[in-house]
N, C-alpha and C positions, 0 to 999 in steps of 0.2 A: 445406210451406207451409201454415200454418193461419190460418183467420180472424182468431183471438185474436192472433196474432203481428202481423198487419197492424193491427189495432185498438190494440196496444200501441206501435207505431211511430207511429201516427197521433197517440196521446195524447202521445207524444215530442215530435212535432214542435210539438205545442200549447205544450208547456212552454218549448221553446225560444222560439218566437214571442211567448210572454207575457214572457220574459225580455228579449227583443230590445225590446219595447213599453217596459217599464220603463227600460231603460238609455237608450233614445232619447229619453225624457221627461227624464231627470235631466240627460243630455247637453245638451240643449235649454236647460233651466233654467242650466245652467253656462255654456253659451254666451251667453246673454242677460245674466247677471250680468258676464260677463267683458268683455262690451261695455262696460258701465256702469263696470266697473273700469278700463279702458282710457281712459275719459274722466275719470278721477280720482276715482272713486268712495271710494277710502279703505280704511280697515282693516275695517270692518264688512262692506262690500261683498265683500271679499276672503275673508273668513270665511264668508259665505253661499255664495259660488262654491266654495270648497273643500269645503264641506259638501256641496254637489250633486255635486262631482267623486267625493266618497268614496262617496256614495250609488250613482254611476254604475258606480265601480269593483267595488263589490260585486254590483251586477247583472251585470256582465260576467263576473264570477267564476262566477255562477250559470249564466250562459249556457253558460260554456265547460263546466262540469259537466253540464248538461242535454245538451249537444252529444254528450259521451262517452255519456251514457245512450242517445241517440238512434243514435249509430254501433253500439252494442252490438245495440239493437233490430233494426237494419238487418242485422246478421250474421244473424239469425234468419230475415228475410224473404228474403235475397238469394239463398237457394239456387234459385230459379226465375227471377230477375232481378236484374239489377246496378242495384242503387240506392245513392247515396252522397251525403254532403254533405261539403263541405270548408271549414272556417273559414277559410282561407287564411292559417294563422298570426295569427289575429287577435290584435293587439296590444294589450296593457293600457294604460291610461292611466298616466302617471307623475306623481307629486307633486313639485311646484316649491316649495323653501322659501322661496326669495327672492321678494320682491315687487316687481317693477319693470315698466317697460313692455316689456322684451325678455323676461321671463320670461312676462308675460301675453300677448304676441303669440304665443310658442311654444305656450303652453297653449291659445290660441285655434285654432292650426293643428292641434294633435293631436286637440283635439274633433272639428274637421271631417274629420280622416282617419278616427277612429274611427267617426263617425256614417255616412260613405261605406260603411266595411268593413261595419257592421251592416246599413246597406241592402242591399247586395249579398248577404249573409248571409240576409236576411229573404226576399228574392225565391227563392234557392236553395231554402230550407226550405219556403216556400209552393208552389213547383213539386214538390217532392217530396211534399208532403203531398197535391197534387192527385193526382198519379201513385198514391200509396198508395190514395187513395180510388176511384180508377178500377179498380185491381187488385181491390179489396174487393168492389167491385159487380158485377165480371166473374165472381166466384165462384159 
């Protein structure tokens, strides 16, 4: 295990964390616009909400890509220690074509679920990053 491999794994953790932050930001925005939509916001509000959902979905795809990179980097490091991160099959948001109160409620529920999954993933990646930092300092 080389110091450079640990540095690369730490950088991969940072990439994942940056993506989670971006996704959480867009999901929060979509959630806020979704509440307004539930209160009768109308067509424009729905467009803004779905725009935020589209950006969040793109961020989630980047998080998944960065997680694969992180897992690859961890294989390089794990010769001496078992380190892993499990995205728990992180679900992607789905887009709802119909705009009614039922679909709005389902969308709000999914946003809440995905944000909770991201919060758990963020905690796991932060813990992993701390552990990698400890290993690097001990070298």
